[in-house]
C-alpha positions in Angstrom: -60.4 -7.6 -16.7 -62.4 -5.0 -14.7 -61.3 -6.5 -11.4 -57.7 -6.9 -12.5 -57.4 -3.3 -13.7 -59.1 -1.8 -10.7 -56.8 -3.7 -8.3 -53.7 -2.4 -10.2 -55.0 1.2 -10.0 -55.6 0.8 -6.3 -52.2 -0.7 -5.5 -50.0 1.2 -7.9 -46.7 1.0 -6.0 -47.0 -2.8 -5.4 -47.6 -3.5 -9.1 -45.1 -1.0 -10.3 -42.4 -3.0 -8.5 -43.6 -6.1 -10.5 -43.5 -4.2 -13.8 -40.1 -2.8 -12.9 -38.7 -6.3 -12.4 -40.2 -7.6 -15.6 -38.8 -4.5 -17.4 -35.3 -5.3 -16.3 -35.6 -8.9 -17.3 -37.0 -8.1 -20.7 -34.4 -5.4 -21.2 -31.7 -7.9 -20.5 -33.3 -10.4 -22.9 -33.6 -7.9 -25.7 -30.1 -6.6 -25.2 -28.6 -10.1 -25.1 -30.4 -11.0 -28.4 -28.9 -7.9 -30.0 -25.5 -8.8 -28.7 -25.8 -12.3 -30.0 -26.8 -11.0 -33.5 -24.0 -8.4 -33.4 -21.3 -11.0 -32.5 -22.7 -13.3 -35.1 -22.4 -10.6 -37.8 -18.8 -9.9 -36.7 -18.0 -13.5 -37.6 -19.7 -13.7 -40.9 -20.0 -10.3 -42.5 -17.3 -11.0 -45.1 -18.9 -14.4 -45.9 -22.3 -12.8 -46.4 -20.8 -10.3 -48.9 -19.9 -13.2 -51.1 -23.5 -14.1 -51.7 -22.2 -17.6 -52.3 -23.8 -21.1 -51.9 -20.9 -23.1 -50.8 -17.1 -23.4 -50.2 -14.7 -26.1 -51.3 -12.1 -27.1 -48.8 -9.8 -30.1 -48.1 -11.3 -33.0 -46.1 -8.4 -32.7 -43.6 -9.2 -29.1 -42.8 -12.2 -30.0 -40.7 -14.1 -27.1 -42.4 -11.6 -24.6 -41.2 -10.4 -22.2 -43.9 -6.9 -21.4 -42.6 -6.2 -25.2 -42.2 -7.2 -26.0 -45.8 -4.5 -26.0 -48.4 -5.1 -26.9 -52.0 -3.8 -25.9 -55.4 -5.1 -23.7 -58.2 -6.4 -26.3 -60.7 -7.7 -28.8 -58.1 -11.1 -27.6 -59.1 -12.3 -26.4 -62.5 -15.9 -25.3 -61.8 -17.7 -28.5 -62.6 -21.4 -28.2 -61.5 -21.2 -24.5 -60.5 -22.5 -21.3 -62.1 -19.3 -19.5 -61.1 -16.4 -19.9 -58.6 -13.7 -17.8 -57.1 -10.3 -18.5 -55.7 -9.6 -17.5 -52.0 -6.3 -17.4 -50.1 -6.5 -16.3 -46.4 -4.1 -15.6 -43.6 -4.4 -14.0 -40.2 -2.0 -11.3 -39.0 -1.6 -8.2 -36.9 -1.5 -4.9 -38.8 0.0 -1.8 -37.4 0.8 1.8 -38.4 2.4 4.3 -36.1 1.0 3.5 -32.6 -2.1 1.8 -33.9 -2.4 -2.0 -34.3 -5.1 -4.5 -34.7 -5.8 -8.1 -35.6 -6.8 -8.5 -39.3 -7.7 -11.3 -41.7 -6.2 -11.0 -45.2 -8.1 -12.3 -48.2 -6.2 -12.9 -51.4 -8.6 -12.7 -54.4 -8.7 -12.2 -58.1 -10.1 -8.7 -58.9 -12.3 -10.0 -61.7 -14.2 -12.6 -59.6 -17.5 -12.2 -57.7 -16.0 -12.1 -54.2 -14.3 -8.8 -55.1 -15.9 -6.3 -52.7 -17.5 -2.9 -53.6 -15.3 0.0 -52.7 -17.2 2.6 -50.5 -14.3 5.0 -50.3 -11.0 5.4 -52.2 -10.2 2.9 -55.0 -9.6 -0.8 -55.5 -6.2 -2.4 -55.3 -4.4 -2.4 -58.6 -0.9 -3.6 -57.9 1.3 -5.6 -55.5 1.1 -4.5 -51.8 -2.2 -2.6 -52.1 -5.3 -3.6 -50.1 -8.9 -2.6 -49.5 -9.8 -2.5 -45.8 -13.0 -3.0 -43.8 -14.3 0.5 -42.9 -14.4 -0.3 -39.2 -10.6 0.3 -39.3 -11.4 4.0 -39.8 -12.8 4.1 -36.3 -9.5 2.8 -35.0 -7.5 5.5 -36.8 -6.5 3.9 -40.0 -6.9 5.9 -43.2 -6.3 5.7 -47.0 -2.6 5.9 -47.8 -1.5 4.3 -44.5 1.3 1.9 -44.8 0.7 -1.2 -42.7 3.5 -3.4 -41.3 2.4 -7.0 -40.5 3.5 -9.4 -37.8 5.8 -12.3 -39.0 6.7 -10.6 -42.3 8.7 -7.6 -43.5 6.1 -6.9 -46.2 4.4 -3.5 -46.1 0.8 -3.0 -47.4 -0.9 0.2 -48.4 -4.6 1.0 -47.9 -6.1 2.3 -51.1 -9.7 2.1 -50.2 -12.4 1.0 -47.8 -15.4 -1.4 -48.1 -18.4 -1.8 -45.8 -19.2 -4.7 -43.5 -16.2 -6.9 -44.0 -15.3 -8.9 -40.9 -14.2 -12.5 -40.8 -14.2 -14.4 -37.5 -14.5 -11.0 -35.7 -11.4 -9.6 -37.5 -11.5 -6.7 -40.1 -10.7 -8.0 -43.5 -7.9 -6.6 -45.8 -8.6 -7.6 -49.5 -5.5 -7.8 -51.7 -4.5 -9.5 -54.9 -3.7 -13.2 -54.7 0.0 -12.4 -55.3 0.1 -10.0 -52.4 -1.4 -12.4 -49.9 0.7 -15.2 -51.2 3.8 -13.1 -50.5 2.5 -12.5 -46.9 1.7 -16.2 -46.4 4.9 -17.7 -47.7 7.5 -14.9 -47.8 10.6 -15.9 -49.8 9.0 -19.2 -50.8 6.0 -17.5 -52.4 7.3 -18.2 -56.0 7.4 -21.9 -55.3 4.0 -21.9 -53.6 2.2 -19.4 -55.8 -0.5 -21.9 -56.8 -1.4 -22.8 -53.2 -4.7 -21.4 -51.9 -7.1 -22.1 -49.0 -10.3 -22.7 -50.9 -12.9 -22.0 -53.6 -16.1 -20.0 -53.1 -18.9 -21.3 -55.4 -22.3 -20.3 -56.6 -24.6 -23.1 -57.7 -28.2 -24.1 -57.5 -27.3 -27.6 -56.4 -24.3 -28.3 -54.2 -24.7 -32.1 -54.8 -24.0 -31.6 -58.4 -20.6 -30.1 -57.8 -17.8 -32.5 -58.7 -14.6 -32.6 -56.7 -11.7 -35.0 -56.0 -12.0 -37.3 -53.0 -9.5 -35.2 -51.0 -11.9 -32.2 -51.2 -15.3 -31.5 -49.7 -18.1 -29.2 -50.6 -19.9 -27.5 -47.7 -22.8 -25.1 -47.7 -22.0 -21.5 -46.7 -24.1 -21.9 -43.5 -22.1 -25.0 -42.5 -18.9 -23.1 -43.2 -20.0 -20.3 -40.9 -21.2 -22.5 -38.1 -17.8 -24.2 -38.1 -15.8 -21.0 -37.6 -13.7 -21.2 -34.3 -15.9 -20.2 -31.4 -18.9 -19.3 -33.5 -21.3 -22.0 -32.3 -20.1 -22.0 -28.7 -20.6 -18.2 -28.5 -24.1 -18.3 -30.0 -25.1 -21.3 -27.8 -23.9 -19.6 -24.6 -25.9 -16.4 -25.3 -29.0 -18.4 -26.4 -28.9 -20.4 -23.1 -28.6 -17.2 -21.2 -31.8 -15.9 -22.9 -33.7 -19.1 -22.2 -32.7 -19.0 -18.5 -34.0 -15.5 -18.3 -37.3 -16.7 -19.6 -37.4 -19.2 -16.7 -36.3 -16.6 -14.2 -39.0 -14.2 -15.4 -41.7 -16.9 -14.9 -40.4 -17.8 -11.4 -40.1 -14.1 -10.3 -43.7 -13.3 -11.4 -45.0 -16.5 -9.9 -43.5 -15.7 -6.5 -44.8 -12.1 -6.6 -48.4 -13.1 -7.5 -48.4 -16.1 -5.1 -47.4 -13.8 -2.2 -50.2 -11.3 -3.3 -52.7 -14.1 -3.5 -51.8 -15.4 0.0 -52.3 -11.9 1.4 -55.8 -11.7 -0.2 -57.1 -15.2 0.8 -59.7 -13.7 3.1 -60.9 -11.3 0.3 -61.1 -14.2 -2.2 -63.1 -16.1 0.4 -65.6 -13.3 0.8 -65.9 -13.0 -3.0 -66.5 -16.8 -3.3 -69.1 -16.6 -0.6 -70.9 -13.9 -2.6 -71.1 -16.3 -5.5 -68.2 -15.2 -7.6 -66.9 -18.2 -9.5 -63.4 -19.7 -9.5 -63.4 -19.1 -13.3 -63.9 -15.4 -12.9 -61.2 -15.0 -10.2 -58.8 -17.1 -12.2 -59.4 -15.0 -15.4 -58.9 -11.9 -13.3 -55.4 -13.1 -12.2 -54.5 -14.1 -15.7 -55.6 -10.8 -17.1 -53.7 -9.0 -14.4 -50.6 -10.9 -15.3 -51.0 -10.2 -19.0 -51.3 -6.4 -18.3 -48.2 -6.4 -16.0 -46.1 -8.5 -18.3 -47.1 -6.6 -21.4 -46.3 -3.3 -19.7 -42.9 -4.6 -18.6 -42.0 -5.9 -22.0 -43.0 -2.7 -23.8 -41.0 -0.5 -21.4 -38.0 -3.0 -21.7 -38.3 -2.9 -25.5 -38.3 0.9 -25.5 -35.3 1.1 -23.2 -33.4 -1.3 -25.4 -33.9 0.8 -28.5 -32.9 3.9 -26.7 -29.8 2.2 -25.4 -28.9 0.9 -28.9 -29.2 4.4 -30.3 -26.6 5.8 -27.9 -24.2 2.9 -28.0 -20.8 3.5 -29.7 -20.0 1.7 -32.9 -17.4 -0.4 -31.1 -20.2 -2.3 -29.2 -21.2 -5.2 -31.5 -25.0 -4.9 -31.0 -27.4 -5.5 -33.9 -31.2 -5.7 -33.2 -33.3 -8.1 -35.1 -36.8 -6.8 -34.6 -38.5 -10.1 -35.5 -36.5 -11.9 -32.9 -37.3 -9.3 -30.4 -41.0 -9.5 -31.0 -40.8 -13.3 -30.7 -38.9 -13.0 -27.4 -41.5 -10.4 -26.2 -44.3 -12.9 -26.9 -42.4 -15.6 -25.1 -41.9 -13.4 -22.0 -45.6 -12.7 -21.8 -46.5 -16.3 -22.2 -44.1 -17.6 -19.6 -45.3 -14.9 -17.2 -48.9 -16.1 -17.6 -47.7 -19.7 -17.0 -46.0 -18.5 -13.8 -49.4 -17.1 -12.7 -51.0 -20.5 -12.8 -49.6 -21.3 -9.3 -51.7 -18.4 -8.0 -54.7 -19.7 -9.9 -54.3 -23.1 -8.4 -54.2 -21.5 -4.9 -57.4 -19.5 -5.6 -59.3 -22.6 -6.8 -58.5 -24.4 -3.5 -59.7 -21.6 -1.2 -62.6 -22.6 1.0 -64.8 -19.6 1.7 -65.7 -20.7 5.2 -62.0 -21.4 6.2 -60.9 -18.1 4.6 -63.5 -15.9 6.3 -63.0 -17.7 9.6 -59.3 -17.3 9.4 
């Protein structure tokens, strides 16, 4: 450690460049992890609010809520602690010059998936809805009348609730009758018993009894089968893994070049009786110091950036994940330094000094 630290102090600019590169790589890794978590939350916020254990959908829906169509009465709660009815439809809501994609949830007010109201009041009659509070940032407010695409029905916002997005779209909660009217229009009376699924709470999903045409899936499976959810997470995860590899390669190249430049010095040190083990430990210690410094600076920059980012940027930092990624970055950096260690071990003192 003594040799490693002294070399860093005597060659500050050279090693600051290495720390700078590692800082940028770690900063990108941490930011991508925050982006992955943020986008993940955008897809499942409303589902997490249910605090449910599973969802009942039709077999033919391929675990896709909008594609599932069943009737009230197809399930009577066998094997569950409690269950809730859910009707869902996607639309575009607009008021004045503001418009946005929304997901409408038709629910019964007395069931457990009814959200807590953070501002305003709950819906109480036909045409009233509770909106995700992110819509306030877009300019929507309590009392706004919303017109929807593909229907002449107008909805009125009576209140807001926190953290309610489904498949990246803000959720509007309304009565089952309201959403059925939006879904079916003039045919709503004939289809008033059609819903998209049941949300259930139970200690054992296998104990839930349903018809052969229905399937019971865990909440996590339901989330993972949302359109684009798995592909999005997989893409960002692969980007993070590739950055680990890039980090190891970059540091390996830097240290290898530095090692080649110091072959004669290492030769002299070996001739003086300094062991390969001591020199190897010095390189490993030096790598540890550089990578740790780069990771700490990158971590700090990420937190500062997150503080100043606008709410519209979907970034959510999971500090446990960030600590794990920090440890992985340090480890892969040390692995990259092993190429330099191998070079040092092969140095012949006579050849090095003679060269």
